Jmol script that loads the backbone (N, CA, C; Angstrom):
load data "model"
ATOM      1  N   MET A   1      -7.424  16.688  11.059  1.00  0.00           N
ATOM      2  CA  MET A   1      -6.729  15.690  10.265  1.00  0.00           C
ATOM      3  C   MET A   1      -7.701  14.557   9.935  1.00  0.00           C
ATOM      4  N   SER A   2      -7.638  14.083   8.726  1.00  0.00           N
ATOM      5  CA  SER A   2      -8.530  13.025   8.260  1.00  0.00           C
ATOM      6  C   SER A   2      -8.198  11.697   8.932  1.00  0.00           C
ATOM      7  N   ASP A   3      -9.230  10.900   9.167  1.00  0.00           N
ATOM      8  CA  ASP A   3      -9.005   9.556   9.700  1.00  0.00           C
ATOM      9  C   ASP A   3      -8.839   8.542   8.574  1.00  0.00           C
ATOM     10  N   VAL A   4      -8.695   9.044   7.341  1.00  0.00           N
ATOM     11  CA  VAL A   4      -8.446   8.196   6.174  1.00  0.00           C
ATOM     12  C   VAL A   4      -7.108   8.614   5.571  1.00  0.00           C
ATOM     13  N   VAL A   5      -6.292   7.623   5.285  1.00  0.00           N
ATOM     14  CA  VAL A   5      -4.969   7.862   4.695  1.00  0.00           C
ATOM     15  C   VAL A   5      -4.875   7.048   3.417  1.00  0.00           C
ATOM     16  N   ILE A   6      -4.381   7.670   2.359  1.00  0.00           N
ATOM     17  CA  ILE A   6      -4.075   6.936   1.129  1.00  0.00           C
ATOM     18  C   ILE A   6      -2.563   6.997   0.931  1.00  0.00           C
ATOM     19  N   TYR A   7      -1.966   5.816   0.817  1.00  0.00           N
ATOM     20  CA  TYR A   7      -0.547   5.705   0.485  1.00  0.00           C
ATOM     21  C   TYR A   7      -0.512   5.675  -1.032  1.00  0.00           C
ATOM     22  N   HIS A   8      -0.058   6.768  -1.598  1.00  0.00           N
ATOM     23  CA  HIS A   8      -0.344   7.162  -2.973  1.00  0.00           C
ATOM     24  C   HIS A   8       0.917   7.307  -3.798  1.00  0.00           C
ATOM     25  N   ASN A   9       0.799   6.898  -5.065  1.00  0.00           N
ATOM     26  CA  ASN A   9       1.824   7.159  -6.065  1.00  0.00           C
ATOM     27  C   ASN A   9       1.131   7.926  -7.187  1.00  0.00           C
ATOM     28  N   PRO A  10       1.387   9.217  -7.315  1.00  0.00           N
ATOM     29  CA  PRO A  10       0.685  10.017  -8.314  1.00  0.00           C
ATOM     30  C   PRO A  10       0.949   9.581  -9.757  1.00  0.00           C
ATOM     31  N   ALA A  11       1.979   8.776  -9.994  1.00  0.00           N
ATOM     32  CA  ALA A  11       2.259   8.293 -11.345  1.00  0.00           C
ATOM     33  C   ALA A  11       1.417   7.068 -11.705  1.00  0.00           C
ATOM     34  N   CYS A  12       0.672   6.536 -10.742  1.00  0.00           N
ATOM     35  CA  CYS A  12      -0.120   5.318 -10.943  1.00  0.00           C
ATOM     36  C   CYS A  12      -1.581   5.674 -11.195  1.00  0.00           C
ATOM     37  N   GLY A  13      -2.119   5.190 -12.297  1.00  0.00           N
ATOM     38  CA  GLY A  13      -3.508   5.461 -12.651  1.00  0.00           C
ATOM     39  C   GLY A  13      -4.489   4.939 -11.614  1.00  0.00           C
ATOM     40  N   THR A  14      -4.263   3.743 -11.091  1.00  0.00           N
ATOM     41  CA  THR A  14      -5.166   3.195 -10.084  1.00  0.00           C
ATOM     42  C   THR A  14      -5.118   4.027  -8.810  1.00  0.00           C
ATOM     43  N   SER A  15      -3.948   4.494  -8.458  1.00  0.00           N
ATOM     44  CA  SER A  15      -3.811   5.337  -7.276  1.00  0.00           C
ATOM     45  C   SER A  15      -4.549   6.662  -7.475  1.00  0.00           C
ATOM     46  N   ARG A  16      -4.391   7.262  -8.639  1.00  0.00           N
ATOM     47  CA  ARG A  16      -5.104   8.520  -8.930  1.00  0.00           C
ATOM     48  C   ARG A  16      -6.615   8.291  -8.929  1.00  0.00           C
ATOM     49  N   ASN A  17      -7.059   7.175  -9.511  1.00  0.00           N
ATOM     50  CA  ASN A  17      -8.493   6.865  -9.543  1.00  0.00           C
ATOM     51  C   ASN A  17      -9.053   6.646  -8.142  1.00  0.00           C
ATOM     52  N   THR A  18      -8.284   5.998  -7.292  1.00  0.00           N
ATOM     53  CA  THR A  18      -8.726   5.759  -5.918  1.00  0.00           C
ATOM     54  C   THR A  18      -8.856   7.069  -5.158  1.00  0.00           C
ATOM     55  N   LEU A  19      -7.887   7.942  -5.308  1.00  0.00           N
ATOM     56  CA  LEU A  19      -7.950   9.249  -4.660  1.00  0.00           C
ATOM     57  C   LEU A  19      -9.157  10.038  -5.159  1.00  0.00           C
ATOM     58  N   ALA A  20      -9.394  10.003  -6.462  1.00  0.00           N
ATOM     59  CA  ALA A  20     -10.553  10.710  -7.033  1.00  0.00           C
ATOM     60  C   ALA A  20     -11.861  10.117  -6.512  1.00  0.00           C
ATOM     61  N   LEU A  21     -11.946   8.800  -6.400  1.00  0.00           N
ATOM     62  CA  LEU A  21     -13.147   8.151  -5.895  1.00  0.00           C
ATOM     63  C   LEU A  21     -13.429   8.567  -4.454  1.00  0.00           C
ATOM     64  N   LEU A  22     -12.398   8.576  -3.618  1.00  0.00           N
ATOM     65  CA  LEU A  22     -12.583   8.998  -2.227  1.00  0.00           C
ATOM     66  C   LEU A  22     -13.123  10.425  -2.174  1.00  0.00           C
ATOM     67  N   ARG A  23     -12.520  11.300  -2.943  1.00  0.00           N
ATOM     68  CA  ARG A  23     -12.963  12.705  -2.945  1.00  0.00           C
ATOM     69  C   ARG A  23     -14.377  12.837  -3.491  1.00  0.00           C
ATOM     70  N   GLU A  24     -14.705  12.046  -4.493  1.00  0.00           N
ATOM     71  CA  GLU A  24     -16.052  12.043  -5.066  1.00  0.00           C
ATOM     72  C   GLU A  24     -17.098  11.637  -4.018  1.00  0.00           C
ATOM     73  N   LYS A  25     -16.681  10.773  -3.093  1.00  0.00           N
ATOM     74  CA  LYS A  25     -17.566  10.292  -2.028  1.00  0.00           C
ATOM     75  C   LYS A  25     -17.536  11.208  -0.802  1.00  0.00           C
ATOM     76  N   GLY A  26     -16.845  12.345  -0.917  1.00  0.00           N
ATOM     77  CA  GLY A  26     -16.814  13.310   0.179  1.00  0.00           C
ATOM     78  C   GLY A  26     -15.756  13.045   1.230  1.00  0.00           C
ATOM     79  N   VAL A  27     -14.814  12.175   0.916  1.00  0.00           N
ATOM     80  CA  VAL A  27     -13.734  11.858   1.847  1.00  0.00           C
ATOM     81  C   VAL A  27     -12.471  12.570   1.378  1.00  0.00           C
ATOM     82  N   GLU A  28     -11.910  13.400   2.237  1.00  0.00           N
ATOM     83  CA  GLU A  28     -10.641  14.063   1.913  1.00  0.00           C
ATOM     84  C   GLU A  28      -9.549  13.382   2.736  1.00  0.00           C
ATOM     85  N   PRO A  29      -8.854  12.426   2.124  1.00  0.00           N
ATOM     86  CA  PRO A  29      -7.848  11.672   2.882  1.00  0.00           C
ATOM     87  C   PRO A  29      -6.558  12.462   3.058  1.00  0.00           C
ATOM     88  N   ARG A  30      -5.792  12.027   4.034  1.00  0.00           N
ATOM     89  CA  ARG A  30      -4.415  12.505   4.144  1.00  0.00           C
ATOM     90  C   ARG A  30      -3.640  11.709   3.093  1.00  0.00           C
ATOM     91  N   VAL A  31      -2.941  12.400   2.219  1.00  0.00           N
ATOM     92  CA  VAL A  31      -2.222  11.769   1.114  1.00  0.00           C
ATOM     93  C   VAL A  31      -0.750  11.623   1.496  1.00  0.00           C
ATOM     94  N   VAL A  32      -0.279  10.388   1.466  1.00  0.00           N
ATOM     95  CA  VAL A  32       1.123  10.102   1.759  1.00  0.00           C
ATOM     96  C   VAL A  32       1.754   9.560   0.489  1.00  0.00           C
ATOM     97  N   GLU A  33       2.658  10.321  -0.080  1.00  0.00           N
ATOM     98  CA  GLU A  33       3.400   9.865  -1.254  1.00  0.00           C
ATOM     99  C   GLU A  33       4.569   9.018  -0.756  1.00  0.00           C
ATOM    100  N   TYR A  34       4.306   7.727  -0.619  1.00  0.00           N
ATOM    101  CA  TYR A  34       5.236   6.824   0.048  1.00  0.00           C
ATOM    102  C   TYR A  34       6.572   6.679  -0.673  1.00  0.00           C
ATOM    103  N   LEU A  35       6.627   6.980  -1.971  1.00  0.00           N
ATOM    104  CA  LEU A  35       7.919   6.917  -2.653  1.00  0.00           C
ATOM    105  C   LEU A  35       8.839   8.032  -2.158  1.00  0.00           C
ATOM    106  N   LYS A  36       8.255   9.117  -1.650  1.00  0.00           N
ATOM    107  CA  LYS A  36       9.037  10.228  -1.096  1.00  0.00           C
ATOM    108  C   LYS A  36       9.299  10.023   0.395  1.00  0.00           C
ATOM    109  N   THR A  37       8.263   9.597   1.137  1.00  0.00           N
ATOM    110  CA  THR A  37       8.392   9.503   2.589  1.00  0.00           C
ATOM    111  C   THR A  37       8.996   8.194   3.054  1.00  0.00           C
ATOM    112  N   GLY A  38       8.848   7.143   2.248  1.00  0.00           N
ATOM    113  CA  GLY A  38       9.347   5.833   2.632  1.00  0.00           C
ATOM    114  C   GLY A  38       8.426   5.148   3.626  1.00  0.00           C
ATOM    115  N   TRP A  39       8.873   4.005   4.102  1.00  0.00           N
ATOM    116  CA  TRP A  39       8.120   3.169   5.027  1.00  0.00           C
ATOM    117  C   TRP A  39       9.000   2.793   6.200  1.00  0.00           C
ATOM    118  N   THR A  40       8.365   2.308   7.261  1.00  0.00           N
ATOM    119  CA  THR A  40       9.080   1.632   8.335  1.00  0.00           C
ATOM    120  C   THR A  40       8.554   0.203   8.372  1.00  0.00           C
ATOM    121  N   GLU A  41       9.352  -0.701   8.888  1.00  0.00           N
ATOM    122  CA  GLU A  41       8.904  -2.090   8.981  1.00  0.00           C
ATOM    123  C   GLU A  41       7.655  -2.222   9.848  1.00  0.00           C
ATOM    124  N   PRO A  42       7.616  -1.581  11.042  1.00  0.00           N
ATOM    125  CA  PRO A  42       6.397  -1.697  11.852  1.00  0.00           C
ATOM    126  C   PRO A  42       5.159  -1.146  11.135  1.00  0.00           C
ATOM    127  N   GLN A  43       5.330  -0.077  10.393  1.00  0.00           N
ATOM    128  CA  GLN A  43       4.210   0.521   9.656  1.00  0.00           C
ATOM    129  C   GLN A  43       3.669  -0.454   8.611  1.00  0.00           C
ATOM    130  N   LEU A  44       4.544  -1.061   7.831  1.00  0.00           N
ATOM    131  CA  LEU A  44       4.108  -2.010   6.806  1.00  0.00           C
ATOM    132  C   LEU A  44       3.419  -3.226   7.414  1.00  0.00           C
ATOM    133  N   LYS A  45       4.009  -3.756   8.477  1.00  0.00           N
ATOM    134  CA  LYS A  45       3.423  -4.927   9.125  1.00  0.00           C
ATOM    135  C   LYS A  45       2.067  -4.596   9.741  1.00  0.00           C
ATOM    136  N   ALA A  46       1.942  -3.415  10.317  1.00  0.00           N
ATOM    137  CA  ALA A  46       0.667  -3.005  10.911  1.00  0.00           C
ATOM    138  C   ALA A  46      -0.407  -2.827   9.837  1.00  0.00           C
ATOM    139  N   LEU A  47      -0.041  -2.250   8.697  1.00  0.00           N
ATOM    140  CA  LEU A  47      -1.004  -2.095   7.596  1.00  0.00           C
ATOM    141  C   LEU A  47      -1.487  -3.453   7.091  1.00  0.00           C
ATOM    142  N   ALA A  48      -0.569  -4.378   6.923  1.00  0.00           N
ATOM    143  CA  ALA A  48      -0.952  -5.716   6.468  1.00  0.00           C
ATOM    144  C   ALA A  48      -1.864  -6.387   7.497  1.00  0.00           C
ATOM    145  N   ALA A  49      -1.540  -6.221   8.772  1.00  0.00           N
ATOM    146  CA  ALA A  49      -2.377  -6.806   9.822  1.00  0.00           C
ATOM    147  C   ALA A  49      -3.776  -6.193   9.805  1.00  0.00           C
ATOM    148  N   ARG A  50      -3.858  -4.870   9.662  1.00  0.00           N
ATOM    149  CA  ARG A  50      -5.170  -4.211   9.600  1.00  0.00           C
ATOM    150  C   ARG A  50      -5.956  -4.651   8.380  1.00  0.00           C
ATOM    151  N   ALA A  51      -5.255  -4.960   7.296  1.00  0.00           N
ATOM    152  CA  ALA A  51      -5.912  -5.432   6.073  1.00  0.00           C
ATOM    153  C   ALA A  51      -6.264  -6.915   6.169  1.00  0.00           C
ATOM    154  N   GLY A  52      -5.682  -7.606   7.148  1.00  0.00           N
ATOM    155  CA  GLY A  52      -5.949  -9.022   7.309  1.00  0.00           C
ATOM    156  C   GLY A  52      -5.296  -9.891   6.252  1.00  0.00           C
ATOM    157  N   VAL A  53      -4.149  -9.428   5.761  1.00  0.00           N
ATOM    158  CA  VAL A  53      -3.439 -10.161   4.706  1.00  0.00           C
ATOM    159  C   VAL A  53      -1.965 -10.300   5.088  1.00  0.00           C
ATOM    160  N   PRO A  54      -1.288 -11.292   4.511  1.00  0.00           N
ATOM    161  CA  PRO A  54       0.158 -11.356   4.727  1.00  0.00           C
ATOM    162  C   PRO A  54       0.837 -10.191   4.002  1.00  0.00           C
ATOM    163  N   LEU A  55       1.965  -9.779   4.511  1.00  0.00           N
ATOM    164  CA  LEU A  55       2.702  -8.673   3.897  1.00  0.00           C
ATOM    165  C   LEU A  55       3.004  -8.960   2.426  1.00  0.00           C
ATOM    166  N   ARG A  56       3.186 -10.221   2.084  1.00  0.00           N
ATOM    167  CA  ARG A  56       3.450 -10.613   0.691  1.00  0.00           C
ATOM    168  C   ARG A  56       2.370 -10.070  -0.249  1.00  0.00           C
ATOM    169  N   SER A  57       1.147  -9.884   0.248  1.00  0.00           N
ATOM    170  CA  SER A  57       0.052  -9.348  -0.576  1.00  0.00           C
ATOM    171  C   SER A  57       0.325  -7.920  -1.033  1.00  0.00           C
ATOM    172  N   PHE A  58       1.198  -7.217  -0.331  1.00  0.00           N
ATOM    173  CA  PHE A  58       1.539  -5.842  -0.673  1.00  0.00           C
ATOM    174  C   PHE A  58       2.768  -5.753  -1.584  1.00  0.00           C
ATOM    175  N   LEU A  59       3.356  -6.888  -1.952  1.00  0.00           N
ATOM    176  CA  LEU A  59       4.558  -6.884  -2.786  1.00  0.00           C
ATOM    177  C   LEU A  59       4.194  -6.619  -4.240  1.00  0.00           C
ATOM    178  N   ARG A  60       4.774  -5.569  -4.790  1.00  0.00           N
ATOM    179  CA  ARG A  60       4.587  -5.254  -6.206  1.00  0.00           C
ATOM    180  C   ARG A  60       5.708  -5.925  -6.977  1.00  0.00           C
ATOM    181  N   THR A  61       5.322  -6.730  -7.963  1.00  0.00           N
ATOM    182  CA  THR A  61       6.327  -7.422  -8.764  1.00  0.00           C
ATOM    183  C   THR A  61       6.491  -6.779 -10.138  1.00  0.00           C
ATOM    184  N   ARG A  62       5.399  -6.264 -10.695  1.00  0.00           N
ATOM    185  CA  ARG A  62       5.468  -5.673 -12.036  1.00  0.00           C
ATOM    186  C   ARG A  62       6.235  -4.348 -11.995  1.00  0.00           C
ATOM    187  N   GLY A  63       7.260  -4.263 -12.836  1.00  0.00           N
ATOM    188  CA  GLY A  63       8.030  -3.030 -12.932  1.00  0.00           C
ATOM    189  C   GLY A  63       8.944  -2.766 -11.751  1.00  0.00           C
ATOM    190  N   THR A  64       9.236  -3.811 -10.976  1.00  0.00           N
ATOM    191  CA  THR A  64      10.128  -3.656  -9.817  1.00  0.00           C
ATOM    192  C   THR A  64      11.197  -4.749  -9.860  1.00  0.00           C
ATOM    193  N   PRO A  65      12.223  -4.620  -9.021  1.00  0.00           N
ATOM    194  CA  PRO A  65      13.256  -5.659  -8.962  1.00  0.00           C
ATOM    195  C   PRO A  65      12.898  -6.822  -8.035  1.00  0.00           C
ATOM    196  N   ALA A  66      11.626  -6.993  -7.678  1.00  0.00           N
ATOM    197  CA  ALA A  66      11.228  -8.019  -6.707  1.00  0.00           C
ATOM    198  C   ALA A  66      11.726  -9.408  -7.092  1.00  0.00           C
ATOM    199  N   GLU A  67      11.516  -9.794  -8.323  1.00  0.00           N
ATOM    200  CA  GLU A  67      11.928 -11.130  -8.754  1.00  0.00           C
ATOM    201  C   GLU A  67      13.444 -11.267  -8.745  1.00  0.00           C
ATOM    202  N   ALA A  68      14.143 -10.270  -9.273  1.00  0.00           N
ATOM    203  CA  ALA A  68      15.608 -10.317  -9.315  1.00  0.00           C
ATOM    204  C   ALA A  68      16.207 -10.381  -7.906  1.00  0.00           C
ATOM    205  N   LEU A  69      15.512  -9.786  -6.937  1.00  0.00           N
ATOM    206  CA  LEU A  69      15.977  -9.802  -5.547  1.00  0.00           C
ATOM    207  C   LEU A  69      15.613 -11.097  -4.829  1.00  0.00           C
ATOM    208  N   GLY A  70      14.884 -11.973  -5.506  1.00  0.00           N
ATOM    209  CA  GLY A  70      14.485 -13.238  -4.902  1.00  0.00           C
ATOM    210  C   GLY A  70      13.291 -13.131  -3.971  1.00  0.00           C
ATOM    211  N   LEU A  71      12.579 -12.004  -4.011  1.00  0.00           N
ATOM    212  CA  LEU A  71      11.475 -11.775  -3.082  1.00  0.00           C
ATOM    213  C   LEU A  71      10.217 -12.549  -3.427  1.00  0.00           C
ATOM    214  N   THR A  72      10.153 -13.110  -4.619  1.00  0.00           N
ATOM    215  CA  THR A  72       8.969 -13.875  -5.016  1.00  0.00           C
ATOM    216  C   THR A  72       9.106 -15.362  -4.666  1.00  0.00           C
ATOM    217  N   LEU A  73      10.245 -15.754  -4.136  1.00  0.00           N
ATOM    218  CA  LEU A  73      10.464 -17.154  -3.763  1.00  0.00           C
ATOM    219  C   LEU A  73       9.657 -17.512  -2.517  1.00  0.00           C
ATOM    220  N   ALA A  74       9.278 -18.764  -2.420  1.00  0.00           N
ATOM    221  CA  ALA A  74       8.390 -19.222  -1.350  1.00  0.00           C
ATOM    222  C   ALA A  74       8.975 -19.051   0.056  1.00  0.00           C
ATOM    223  N   GLY A  75      10.266 -19.171   0.232  1.00  0.00           N
ATOM    224  CA  GLY A  75      10.854 -19.142   1.572  1.00  0.00           C
ATOM    225  C   GLY A  75      11.131 -17.770   2.152  1.00  0.00           C
ATOM    226  N   VAL A  76      10.795 -16.713   1.429  1.00  0.00           N
ATOM    227  CA  VAL A  76      11.088 -15.363   1.904  1.00  0.00           C
ATOM    228  C   VAL A  76      10.168 -15.031   3.085  1.00  0.00           C
ATOM    229  N   THR A  77      10.767 -14.555   4.167  1.00  0.00           N
ATOM    230  CA  THR A  77       9.997 -14.252   5.375  1.00  0.00           C
ATOM    231  C   THR A  77       9.398 -12.847   5.316  1.00  0.00           C
ATOM    232  N   GLU A  78       8.428 -12.608   6.198  1.00  0.00           N
ATOM    233  CA  GLU A  78       7.830 -11.272   6.295  1.00  0.00           C
ATOM    234  C   GLU A  78       8.891 -10.248   6.687  1.00  0.00           C
ATOM    235  N   ASP A  79       9.816 -10.624   7.558  1.00  0.00           N
ATOM    236  CA  ASP A  79      10.881  -9.703   7.953  1.00  0.00           C
ATOM    237  C   ASP A  79      11.748  -9.330   6.757  1.00  0.00           C
ATOM    238  N   GLN A  80      12.070 -10.317   5.912  1.00  0.00           N
ATOM    239  CA  GLN A  80      12.874 -10.043   4.717  1.00  0.00           C
ATOM    240  C   GLN A  80      12.108  -9.149   3.744  1.00  0.00           C
ATOM    241  N   LEU A  81      10.825  -9.429   3.560  1.00  0.00           N
ATOM    242  CA  LEU A  81      10.000  -8.584   2.680  1.00  0.00           C
ATOM    243  C   LEU A  81       9.941  -7.158   3.204  1.00  0.00           C
ATOM    244  N   ALA A  82       9.661  -7.020   4.490  1.00  0.00           N
ATOM    245  CA  ALA A  82       9.545  -5.687   5.084  1.00  0.00           C
ATOM    246  C   ALA A  82      10.853  -4.911   4.930  1.00  0.00           C
ATOM    247  N   ALA A  83      11.976  -5.566   5.187  1.00  0.00           N
ATOM    248  CA  ALA A  83      13.274  -4.894   5.059  1.00  0.00           C
ATOM    249  C   ALA A  83      13.505  -4.429   3.625  1.00  0.00           C
ATOM    250  N   ALA A  84      13.162  -5.280   2.653  1.00  0.00           N
ATOM    251  CA  ALA A  84      13.337  -4.905   1.241  1.00  0.00           C
ATOM    252  C   ALA A  84      12.418  -3.744   0.869  1.00  0.00           C
ATOM    253  N   MET A  85      11.185  -3.765   1.356  1.00  0.00           N
ATOM    254  CA  MET A  85      10.222  -2.704   1.049  1.00  0.00           C
ATOM    255  C   MET A  85      10.645  -1.371   1.663  1.00  0.00           C
ATOM    256  N   VAL A  86      11.287  -1.422   2.817  1.00  0.00           N
ATOM    257  CA  VAL A  86      11.802  -0.198   3.442  1.00  0.00           C
ATOM    258  C   VAL A  86      12.970   0.346   2.622  1.00  0.00           C
ATOM    259  N   ARG A  87      13.842  -0.556   2.176  1.00  0.00           N
ATOM    260  CA  ARG A  87      14.995  -0.131   1.358  1.00  0.00           C
ATOM    261  C   ARG A  87      14.549   0.444   0.016  1.00  0.00           C
ATOM    262  N   ASP A  88      13.524  -0.155  -0.596  1.00  0.00           N
ATOM    263  CA  ASP A  88      13.084   0.251  -1.933  1.00  0.00           C
ATOM    264  C   ASP A  88      11.555   0.324  -1.960  1.00  0.00           C
ATOM    265  N   PRO A  89      10.976   1.484  -1.635  1.00  0.00           N
ATOM    266  CA  PRO A  89       9.521   1.626  -1.526  1.00  0.00           C
ATOM    267  C   PRO A  89       8.740   1.277  -2.793  1.00  0.00           C
ATOM    268  N   ILE A  90       9.386   1.233  -3.954  1.00  0.00           N
ATOM    269  CA  ILE A  90       8.688   0.870  -5.188  1.00  0.00           C
ATOM    270  C   ILE A  90       8.194  -0.583  -5.124  1.00  0.00           C
ATOM    271  N   LEU A  91       8.730  -1.361  -4.190  1.00  0.00           N
ATOM    272  CA  LEU A  91       8.325  -2.752  -4.029  1.00  0.00           C
ATOM    273  C   LEU A  91       6.942  -2.902  -3.395  1.00  0.00           C
ATOM    274  N   VAL A  92       6.371  -1.796  -2.915  1.00  0.00           N
ATOM    275  CA  VAL A  92       5.055  -1.848  -2.285  1.00  0.00           C
ATOM    276  C   VAL A  92       3.988  -1.537  -3.330  1.00  0.00           C
ATOM    277  N   GLU A  93       3.020  -2.435  -3.451  1.00  0.00           N
ATOM    278  CA  GLU A  93       1.891  -2.240  -4.367  1.00  0.00           C
ATOM    279  C   GLU A  93       1.072  -1.044  -3.887  1.00  0.00           C
ATOM    280  N   ARG A  94       0.410  -0.413  -4.816  1.00  0.00           N
ATOM    281  CA  ARG A  94      -0.377   0.769  -4.470  1.00  0.00           C
ATOM    282  C   ARG A  94      -1.698   0.760  -5.194  1.00  0.00           C
ATOM    283  N   PRO A  95      -2.607   1.567  -4.703  1.00  0.00           N
ATOM    284  CA  PRO A  95      -2.588   2.355  -3.464  1.00  0.00           C
ATOM    285  C   PRO A  95      -3.104   1.513  -2.297  1.00  0.00           C
ATOM    286  N   ILE A  96      -2.653   1.861  -1.119  1.00  0.00           N
ATOM    287  CA  ILE A  96      -3.188   1.281   0.106  1.00  0.00           C
ATOM    288  C   ILE A  96      -3.970   2.400   0.792  1.00  0.00           C
ATOM    289  N   VAL A  97      -5.186   2.085   1.204  1.00  0.00           N
ATOM    290  CA  VAL A  97      -6.012   3.051   1.926  1.00  0.00           C
ATOM    291  C   VAL A  97      -6.259   2.497   3.318  1.00  0.00           C
ATOM    292  N   GLU A  98      -6.079   3.363   4.311  1.00  0.00           N
ATOM    293  CA  GLU A  98      -6.336   3.017   5.704  1.00  0.00           C
ATOM    294  C   GLU A  98      -7.429   3.935   6.207  1.00  0.00           C
ATOM    295  N   GLY A  99      -8.436   3.339   6.813  1.00  0.00           N
ATOM    296  CA  GLY A  99      -9.555   4.118   7.316  1.00  0.00           C
ATOM    297  C   GLY A  99     -10.093   3.525   8.608  1.00  0.00           C
ATOM    298  N   PRO A 100     -11.220   4.042   9.076  1.00  0.00           N
ATOM    299  CA  PRO A 100     -11.786   3.583  10.340  1.00  0.00           C
ATOM    300  C   PRO A 100     -12.148   2.092  10.351  1.00  0.00           C
ATOM    301  N   ARG A 101     -12.400   1.520   9.182  1.00  0.00           N
ATOM    302  CA  ARG A 101     -12.802   0.114   9.112  1.00  0.00           C
ATOM    303  C   ARG A 101     -11.693  -0.806   8.632  1.00  0.00           C
ATOM    304  N   GLY A 102     -10.447  -0.368   8.759  1.00  0.00           N
ATOM    305  CA  GLY A 102      -9.327  -1.229   8.391  1.00  0.00           C
ATOM    306  C   GLY A 102      -8.455  -0.620   7.316  1.00  0.00           C
ATOM    307  N   ALA A 103      -7.765  -1.498   6.605  1.00  0.00           N
ATOM    308  CA  ALA A 103      -6.868  -1.083   5.529  1.00  0.00           C
ATOM    309  C   ALA A 103      -7.080  -2.037   4.363  1.00  0.00           C
ATOM    310  N   ALA A 104      -6.795  -1.543   3.158  1.00  0.00           N
ATOM    311  CA  ALA A 104      -6.961  -2.386   1.971  1.00  0.00           C
ATOM    312  C   ALA A 104      -6.035  -1.926   0.866  1.00  0.00           C
ATOM    313  N   LEU A 105      -5.533  -2.910   0.138  1.00  0.00           N
ATOM    314  CA  LEU A 105      -4.871  -2.633  -1.126  1.00  0.00           C
ATOM    315  C   LEU A 105      -5.999  -2.401  -2.118  1.00  0.00           C
ATOM    316  N   CYS A 106      -6.050  -1.241  -2.698  1.00  0.00           N
ATOM    317  CA  CYS A 106      -7.215  -0.817  -3.484  1.00  0.00           C
ATOM    318  C   CYS A 106      -7.007  -1.028  -4.973  1.00  0.00           C
ATOM    319  N   ARG A 107      -6.937  -2.278  -5.333  1.00  0.00           N
ATOM    320  CA  ARG A 107      -6.893  -2.717  -6.716  1.00  0.00           C
ATOM    321  C   ARG A 107      -8.006  -3.729  -6.864  1.00  0.00           C
ATOM    322  N   PRO A 108      -9.154  -3.356  -7.302  1.00  0.00           N
ATOM    323  CA  PRO A 108      -9.556  -2.105  -7.935  1.00  0.00           C
ATOM    324  C   PRO A 108      -9.841  -0.996  -6.913  1.00  0.00           C
ATOM    325  N   ALA A 109      -9.976   0.204  -7.447  1.00  0.00           N
ATOM    326  CA  ALA A 109     -10.123   1.407  -6.631  1.00  0.00           C
ATOM    327  C   ALA A 109     -11.293   1.342  -5.666  1.00  0.00           C
ATOM    328  N   ASN A 110     -12.385   0.723  -6.055  1.00  0.00           N
ATOM    329  CA  ASN A 110     -13.575   0.729  -5.192  1.00  0.00           C
ATOM    330  C   ASN A 110     -13.398  -0.054  -3.902  1.00  0.00           C
ATOM    331  N   ARG A 111     -12.323  -0.798  -3.754  1.00  0.00           N
ATOM    332  CA  ARG A 111     -12.039  -1.468  -2.473  1.00  0.00           C
ATOM    333  C   ARG A 111     -11.812  -0.452  -1.354  1.00  0.00           C
ATOM    334  N   ALA A 112     -11.471   0.779  -1.717  1.00  0.00           N
ATOM    335  CA  ALA A 112     -11.286   1.828  -0.714  1.00  0.00           C
ATOM    336  C   ALA A 112     -12.568   2.069   0.071  1.00  0.00           C
ATOM    337  N   LEU A 113     -13.700   1.882  -0.575  1.00  0.00           N
ATOM    338  CA  LEU A 113     -14.973   2.149   0.087  1.00  0.00           C
ATOM    339  C   LEU A 113     -15.252   1.150   1.209  1.00  0.00           C
ATOM    340  N   ASP A 114     -14.570   0.012   1.215  1.00  0.00           N
ATOM    341  CA  ASP A 114     -14.745  -0.981   2.279  1.00  0.00           C
ATOM    342  C   ASP A 114     -14.138  -0.541   3.605  1.00  0.00           C
ATOM    343  N   VAL A 115     -13.204   0.400   3.577  1.00  0.00           N
ATOM    344  CA  VAL A 115     -12.479   0.766   4.809  1.00  0.00           C
ATOM    345  C   VAL A 115     -12.756   2.181   5.289  1.00  0.00           C
ATOM    346  N   VAL A 116     -13.476   2.967   4.507  1.00  0.00           N
ATOM    347  CA  VAL A 116     -13.750   4.358   4.923  1.00  0.00           C
ATOM    348  C   VAL A 116     -15.108   4.482   5.579  1.00  0.00           C
TER     349      VAL A 116
END
end "model"
wireframe off; spacefill off
backbone 0.3
color backbone group
């Protein structure tokens, strides 16, 4: 099993580019299509911690109901964000790559190389 995981949305160009870049560099990651598998709150919080960013950094606002749900407001807690992201995985920005050197939201795709 690979020690690199990409949380992937095959409909996303950046996600596809990141996966292609990893493979081009000789890395065959474990691919998790998170829209199918979903998330857990501990998993999301652990990924954000490994990336060294607040969970809010993983919130996708474009093309999602994040704003309508009030998730972009300043007072929203990490617990509230995590619960919303578990309920509706489309709220998580993609792709996220986790590797031996941490985790990163890979926008742009070459950020994946920082963690593998």
